[in-house]
C-alpha positions as CSV (number, residue, x, y, z in Angstrom):
1,M,159.3,82.2,89.3
2,R,159.4,78.8,87.9
3,V,157.1,77.9,85.0
4,S,155.8,74.9,86.8
5,G,154.6,77.1,89.7
6,V,152.8,79.4,87.3
7,I,151.1,76.4,85.7
8,R,150.0,75.1,89.0
9,R,148.4,78.4,90.0
10,Y,146.5,78.7,86.7
11,W,145.4,75.1,86.9
12,A,144.0,75.6,90.5
13,A,142.2,78.7,89.3
14,L,140.8,76.8,86.3
15,R,139.6,74.0,88.6
16,A,137.9,76.5,90.9
17,L,136.2,78.1,88.0
18,L,134.9,74.8,86.7
19,V,133.7,73.6,90.1
20,L,131.9,76.9,90.9
21,T,130.4,77.0,87.4
22,A,129.0,73.5,87.9
23,V,127.7,74.2,91.4
24,L,126.4,77.7,91.1
25,G,125.8,78.0,87.4
26,I,124.2,74.6,86.8
27,G,123.5,72.8,90.1
28,Y,121.9,75.6,92.1
29,P,119.5,76.8,89.3
30,L,118.5,73.2,88.6
31,V,117.7,72.6,92.3
32,I,115.6,75.9,92.4
33,W,113.8,74.9,89.3
34,L,113.0,71.4,90.7
35,V,111.7,72.9,93.9
36,A,109.5,75.3,91.8
37,Q,107.8,72.3,90.2
38,L,106.5,71.0,93.6
39,P,102.7,71.1,94.0
40,G,101.6,74.4,95.6
41,L,104.7,76.2,94.4
42,H,104.5,75.9,90.7
43,G,101.9,78.5,90.2
44,R,103.8,81.0,92.2
45,A,107.0,80.2,90.4
46,E,105.3,80.9,87.1
47,G,104.2,84.4,88.2
48,S,101.0,83.7,90.1
49,L,99.1,84.2,86.8
50,V,95.3,84.4,86.8
51,T,93.1,83.4,83.9
52,D,89.6,84.4,82.6
53,A,86.7,82.1,82.0
54,A,88.3,81.0,78.7
55,G,91.5,80.0,80.4
56,R,93.5,83.0,79.0
57,P,96.1,84.7,81.2
58,V,94.9,88.2,82.0
59,G,97.2,89.2,84.8
60,S,98.9,88.3,88.0
61,T,97.8,88.4,91.6
62,L,101.2,90.0,92.4
63,I,100.9,92.9,90.0
64,G,98.1,95.4,89.8
65,Q,96.6,96.9,86.7
66,A,94.4,99.8,85.7
67,F,90.7,99.2,85.0
68,T,90.0,102.1,82.7
69,D,88.6,102.7,79.3
70,T,90.5,103.8,76.2
71,S,90.3,107.4,77.4
72,G,91.8,106.5,80.8
73,L,88.6,107.0,82.7
74,P,87.7,104.4,85.4
75,L,85.3,101.7,84.3
76,P,82.4,101.9,86.8
77,Q,81.8,98.1,87.0
78,Y,85.2,97.4,88.3
79,L,87.0,97.8,91.6
80,Q,89.6,100.5,91.0
81,S,93.3,100.1,92.0
82,R,95.2,102.8,93.9
83,P,97.0,105.4,91.8
84,S,100.2,104.4,90.1
85,A,103.3,106.5,89.2
86,A,104.8,103.7,87.0
87,G,105.0,105.1,83.5
88,L,101.4,105.9,82.4
89,G,100.1,103.7,85.2
90,Y,100.9,100.1,86.2
91,D,103.7,99.8,83.6
92,A,105.9,96.9,84.8
93,L,108.7,98.2,82.6
94,A,108.7,101.6,84.5
95,S,108.1,100.4,88.1
96,G,108.8,103.1,90.6
97,A,107.4,106.0,92.6
98,S,107.1,109.7,91.9
99,N,109.8,110.4,94.4
100,L,107.9,113.4,95.7
101,G,107.9,113.9,99.4
102,P,105.6,115.6,102.0
103,E,107.4,119.0,101.5
104,N,106.3,119.0,97.8
105,I,103.3,121.4,98.3
106,V,103.8,124.2,95.8
107,D,102.7,123.6,92.2
108,Q,105.2,124.1,89.4
109,P,104.4,125.4,85.9
110,T,105.0,122.0,84.4
111,A,103.6,119.8,87.1
112,P,101.3,119.9,90.1
113,S,102.7,119.3,93.6
114,L,102.2,116.1,95.4
115,L,99.8,117.8,97.7
116,T,97.7,119.1,94.8
117,Q,97.7,115.6,93.2
118,I,96.4,114.1,96.5
119,C,93.7,116.9,96.8
120,T,92.6,116.5,93.2
121,R,92.4,112.7,93.5
122,S,90.3,112.9,96.7
123,V,87.7,115.2,95.0
124,A,87.6,112.9,91.9
125,V,87.1,109.7,94.0
126,A,84.3,111.3,96.0
127,L,82.6,112.4,92.8
128,A,83.0,109.0,91.2
129,E,81.6,107.2,94.2
130,G,78.6,109.5,94.5
131,L,79.5,110.8,97.9
132,E,77.8,113.8,99.4
133,P,79.4,117.2,98.6
134,G,82.4,117.9,100.7
135,S,83.2,114.2,101.3
136,G,86.4,114.5,99.3
137,A,87.8,117.3,101.5
138,R,91.2,116.6,103.1
139,P,93.4,118.6,105.5
140,F,95.5,121.2,103.7
141,C,93.3,121.0,100.6
142,T,91.0,123.5,99.0
143,T,87.4,122.6,98.1
144,G,88.4,122.7,94.5
145,G,91.1,120.1,94.9
146,R,94.3,122.0,95.2
147,G,96.9,122.4,97.9
148,A,95.8,125.0,100.4
149,V,99.2,126.9,100.5
150,L,100.0,130.5,101.0
151,A,103.1,132.6,100.3
152,V,103.4,135.2,103.0
153,Y,105.5,138.3,102.6
154,G,106.7,140.8,105.2
155,G,109.4,141.5,107.7
156,R,110.7,138.5,109.6
157,D,111.5,138.4,113.3
158,G,114.5,136.8,115.0
159,S,113.1,133.2,114.5
160,G,112.5,133.8,110.8
161,T,108.8,134.0,111.1
162,I,106.9,136.8,109.4
163,A,105.3,138.7,112.3
164,H,103.4,141.3,110.2
165,P,102.3,140.2,106.7
166,V,102.0,142.8,104.0
167,R,101.2,140.5,101.1
168,V,99.7,137.0,100.9
169,V,99.3,134.8,97.8
170,S,97.4,131.5,97.4
171,V,100.2,129.9,95.3
172,N,98.3,126.9,93.9
173,E,95.2,128.9,92.8
174,P,95.8,130.7,89.5
175,C,93.8,133.8,88.6
176,G,91.0,133.1,86.2
177,S,88.0,132.0,88.3
178,G,87.0,135.5,89.2
179,G,90.1,135.9,91.3
180,A,88.5,133.9,94.1
181,T,90.8,132.1,96.6
182,F,90.0,129.4,99.2
183,I,90.3,132.0,102.0
184,T,89.8,135.7,101.5
185,S,92.2,137.0,104.1
186,Y,95.1,135.8,106.3
187,R,96.0,137.7,109.5
188,G,94.1,140.7,108.2
189,V,95.7,140.8,104.8
190,R,93.7,140.1,101.6
191,V,94.8,136.8,99.9
192,E,95.7,137.2,96.2
193,C,95.5,134.5,93.6
194,A,98.7,133.2,91.9
195,R,99.7,134.8,88.6
196,P,101.1,132.8,85.7
197,G,104.9,133.1,85.4
198,E,105.3,134.7,88.8
199,T,107.4,132.9,91.4
200,Y,106.8,133.0,95.2
201,A,110.1,131.6,96.6
202,A,110.8,134.8,98.4
203,G,107.6,134.4,100.5
204,Q,107.2,132.2,103.6
205,I,105.3,129.1,102.5
206,V,102.4,128.4,104.9
207,P,100.1,125.4,104.4
208,I,96.6,125.9,105.8
209,R,95.0,122.9,107.4
210,G,91.4,124.0,107.0
211,S,88.4,122.4,108.7
212,A,88.5,118.9,107.0
213,A,88.2,115.9,109.3
214,A,91.4,114.3,110.5
215,H,90.3,111.0,109.0
216,P,88.7,111.8,105.6
217,R,86.0,109.6,104.0
218,V,88.3,108.9,101.1
219,P,91.1,106.6,102.4
220,A,94.8,107.4,101.9
221,D,95.5,104.6,99.5
222,A,92.8,106.0,97.1
223,V,94.9,109.1,96.6
224,T,98.5,108.1,97.0
225,A,100.6,105.9,94.8
226,G,102.8,103.0,96.2
227,G,106.6,102.7,96.0
228,S,106.5,100.2,93.1
229,G,103.6,101.6,91.2
230,L,102.4,98.0,90.7
231,D,100.5,97.4,94.0
232,P,98.0,94.6,93.5
233,D,96.0,95.4,96.7
234,I,93.9,98.1,98.2
235,S,92.6,98.6,101.7
236,P,89.3,97.1,102.8
237,A,88.1,100.7,103.4
238,Y,88.8,101.8,99.8
239,A,87.2,98.6,98.5
240,D,84.0,99.2,100.6
241,L,83.8,102.8,99.4
242,Q,83.4,101.4,95.8
243,V,80.7,98.8,96.6
244,D,77.6,100.9,95.8
245,R,79.0,102.1,92.4
246,I,80.0,98.6,91.3
247,A,76.6,97.2,92.4
248,R,74.7,99.9,90.3
249,A,76.9,99.2,87.3
250,R,76.4,95.5,87.4
251,G,72.7,95.5,88.5
252,V,73.3,93.5,91.6
253,S,73.0,94.1,95.4
254,A,75.7,95.7,97.4
255,E,75.9,92.6,99.6
256,Q,76.7,90.5,96.6
257,V,79.6,92.7,95.7
258,R,80.8,92.7,99.3
259,A,80.7,88.9,99.3
260,V,83.1,88.8,96.4
261,I,85.4,91.4,98.1
262,R,85.4,89.4,101.4
263,A,86.4,86.3,99.5
264,H,89.6,88.0,98.3
265,Q,90.5,89.9,101.4
266,S,93.6,88.9,103.3
267,G,94.6,89.7,106.9
268,R,97.9,90.7,108.4
269,L,100.8,88.4,107.6
270,L,101.4,86.1,110.6
271,G,98.7,88.0,112.3
272,F,100.7,91.2,113.0
273,L,102.7,92.2,109.9
274,G,101.3,94.7,107.4
275,E,97.6,95.6,107.0
276,P,94.5,93.8,105.8
277,R,94.2,94.1,102.0
278,V,92.0,93.2,99.0
279,N,93.3,91.9,95.8
280,V,91.9,94.1,93.0
281,V,92.5,91.8,90.0
282,A,91.1,88.7,91.7
283,V,87.9,90.6,92.8
284,N,87.3,92.0,89.3
285,L,87.8,88.5,87.7
286,E,85.3,87.0,90.0
287,L,82.8,89.9,89.5
288,D,83.0,89.2,85.8
289,H,82.4,85.5,86.4
290,R,79.6,85.8,88.9
291,H,77.9,89.1,87.9
292,P,78.8,89.9,84.3
293,V,77.8,93.1,82.6
294,A,76.0,92.3,79.3
295,G,77.9,93.6,76.3
296,C,80.6,95.3,78.4
297,C,84.2,95.7,77.5
298,T,86.9,93.7,79.0
299,E,89.1,95.0,81.8
300,G,92.6,96.3,81.2
């Protein structure tokens, strides 16, 4: 191969590199930056930041945050976000989900199952909102807030089902509370409580639906975390559930709180995509502005 041919090829490659660098590395970013400066787009390009009464950035309408005290307990004067599995909660550096699925129903020694987490949260939300006893009940949950799951032992038939149980264990209820379980017997066999260090993989895992309503009072987004762990919105149903508690904490009427929530409620995108939603950060900022709590801590 001639030297001149090699030089031409390298020169063509160098020119392509320079042109693509100028167009994609300089021109394209510059055009995007200029577009971002247009009125109506600049705020979104800067992260959709929101500020407090003093003009200080306190968050973004696109990223949720926890409204808790230094001990991690919910602050009663604020609308609460949905649970978050991002780090210790709403950690933008650890965005992500728990990666636990609907079959994760048996507690482990080091961590509760997804089902038990949901059951526990539902009971806690009902208690925090002052609902009547039993309002936190959900299908496949015990009244104490654990997954209602049994391990059934016995001979299996041709389909793999245990036809005649000889032993039944409530796998998510450890012994200690007097040995009581959420049901006393299953198909004529006494239900035992789980014992620390004992595994029940050999048994057939049977979730028990129970008598809870198909549509619990506590909505699903109040007890389940989103895929990103940074969800800025909650459902109108969960927001409405919190109205009375917020009104009591701020010393205002429930309708005044509802008016703030309605002001920051969005409908379905284009009228049919997604679900109606309420922006938690925006609501809490306006609550602080319109109905401040004297001497109260700041959100965060």
